[in-house]
N, C-alpha and C positions, 0 to 999 in steps of 0.2 A: 908424129901423127898419133892421135889418140887410139888406143886399142879398142877393138870391138868388144862388146859385153856379151859373154857367152852364157847362155842358159842351157838347161838340160836338153831341150829339143830344138832350140833355134838360137841364132846369133844376131845381135843388134849392133849395127854401126851407128855411132852417135857423134862423130867428129864435126858434122855440119849442122847439128841441132843445138839451139840455144838451151833448151831444157833437157838436161841429161836424165838418164834413168835414175829414178829415186824411189825411196820406200813408198811414197804415196801411190804412185802408179802401180807398182808391183802388188801392194796390198789390195788396191781396188780391183785389179785384174783377177786376183786369186779369190777375193771375197764375194764379188758379184754373183748373184744366183743365175745358174743356167738350167735350173730344174724344170723350167717351163718349156724346155727344148726350143729355144728361139731359132727360127729359120733365117731371119734377117737381123743384122746387128749394125748399129751406127756408132762410130767412135768420133766424138766431136773434139776437134783440136788435137790431132793424133800425135804430133811431135815425131818421135822415132817410130811410132807404130806399135809400141810395146803392148798397149791394152788390146788392140785387135789381134795381135799374135797370141797373147795369152788366152783370149776367148776362143780363137781358132783351135788351140791345143785342148781346151777344156770342153768344147761343145761340138755338135754336128752341124752348126749353123752353116748354111750353104752360101750365104751372101753376107760378107762382112765388109762394110764400106767405111772409109775414114775420110775426114775432111781436114785439110791443113792449109793455112793461108800463106805461111812463110815459104818462099821459093826453095831455099836450101833444105829445110825440114821436109817439104813435100817430096823433093827428089830423093832424099835419104830414106824416107818412109817407103816410097815406091820400091826402092832397091831392097830394103829389108824384107818387104813382102815377097818380092820376086825370088829372093834367095832362101825363102822359108819352105818347109815341107807342105805348106797349105796355099801356095801361090795361086792356085785356081779358084780359091774362095775369097781372096783378099783384093781390095781395090781402093786406091787413094785418089780423092778428088782434090784439085788445086783450086780452092774457092774460099770465100768467107762464109761464115755460117748463114748469114741472111741471104746471100746469093744462092746457096745450096737449097734453102727452104723454098725460095721462089721457083727454082728450076726443077726440083725433084718431085715426082708424084707418088713415090713409094712410101709405104709406112713400114716401121721397124718394130720387131718384137722386143728388142733390147736396145736401149740407148745408154752409152757409157761415156763419162766425161771426167777428165782430170784437168780442170780449168786453170787459167792463170789466176794467181792470188796477188798478194802484195798490192792492194789498192791504196796503201799508204803513200804519202807524198815523197816517194824516193825513187829516183831513176838513175840508171847508170849511163855511161857513154855508149854502151853497146845496145844498139837499137833492136837487134833481133832477139837478144836476151830479154830486153824490156817487153817486147811484144809478146813473148811467150809467158812472161811472169805477171803482167799487170792486167788487172780486171778490166781496164778501159778498152783493151783490144777485143774482149769477149765478155761484156757485162753479164751478170747473172740473169738480167731481164731477157737478154737475147737468147740465152740457153733455154729458159722456160718457154719463150715464144716458139723456139724451134721444136721443143718437145711437144708442145700443144699441137703442132702441125704434123709431126712425124711419128709419134708413138701410136702403136696399135692399141685398140681398146683394152685388151688384156695383157699389154706389154709391161715391161719394167724399165725404169730409168734409174741409173746408178751413178753417184757422183761423190767426189771427195772434196771437202771444203774446210777452211779453218773453223775450229770449234766455235769461235766467237761469232761466226756468221750463221750458225746453224738455225737459230730461231727465226731470223729474217728470211732465210732461204726457204724454210718450210712454209712460212706465211705466204711467200711469193708463189710457191708451188700449189698451195691451197687455192689460189685465185683461179687456177685452171682445172681444179678438181683432182689434183694429185695429192696423195697422202703417204707419209712415211710408213713403210712396212717393216723395215729393219734399219737400225742405226748401230754403227760400231764406233766407239770412242777410243782413240789411239793415244797411248802415252809412250814416251821414249823409255822411261824406266819407272819403277814403282813409286818414286818420290816426285816425279815430274807432273806438271799439269797436263790435262788432255789438250793436245794441240790440234788434232784433226778429227773430223767427223766424216765417216763414210755413211751415206744415206741411200737407201733403195726405196723408190717411190712406185706406187701403182694407183690406178683409178679406183681401186676397191678400198674402202676405208675399213681397217680392222685395227686391233690393238697392236701398237708398235713393239717389236721385239728389240730391246736395247741391250747391248753387251759392251764389254771393255776388252781391249787388247793392249798388253804391255809388251814392248818390243824386246828390251834387254833387262835382265836382272841386274847386271852391271856391264861395263864396257866389254863388248864382244862375247858376252855370255847371254845368248838368246833364250827367250822363254820357250817352253814347250808349245804354247799356243801359236807363237810366231813361226816356229819351225814347222809345225803341222800345216799351217796355212800356206807357207811358201815352198815347202820341200819339193814339190813337183817341178819347180822352176829353177831355184838357185842350185848351182853345182855343188856347193859345199854344205848344203843342209842335209 
């Protein structure tokens, strides 16, 4: 059986989740701003629950809700919440995004999402891994539709996407009056291309603050920036 992933303040079991804990999620959970002191947070497509747990550690948000459609991932996420120090603030819904939008009347001060990518034409034999990884189970249009209905007026929406999707996604967000406030471009090492964009949106248009993060100088030699961003979470940082 796969070992649980231990962080400094919580442990995440992931043996039943198609999408394992990866750099994208940890970066998003650490980078997303909580300076506006969100009271309510929504994690779209929670998987293991890692984003919700990180936001619970970093903020005083009293209501952190996650949505997960996959049966096994939902059960594991609920268990990870239950076993965490913040179990009174965390709750996972077993629903699709569109069902959730229709049923819930709450609005959220922070919406965070590490969505499925790989909309390329390649699928594996593993249905639940495909569901977690492919854009067709949660297209970007659905995410933007949900944010339009669920984000408070002065709330923030934070997402990680492939760099090549950045321009189109920002254009899609603009259609509902959302503008990028901060963008972080992530590179694996100094010579690599930018693979990921972390983007934080708000309904207030202002100049976008863009920065770059390099993860490693060379194999297993992490950059200061990466260590500073993730040291509150990773045991060995």
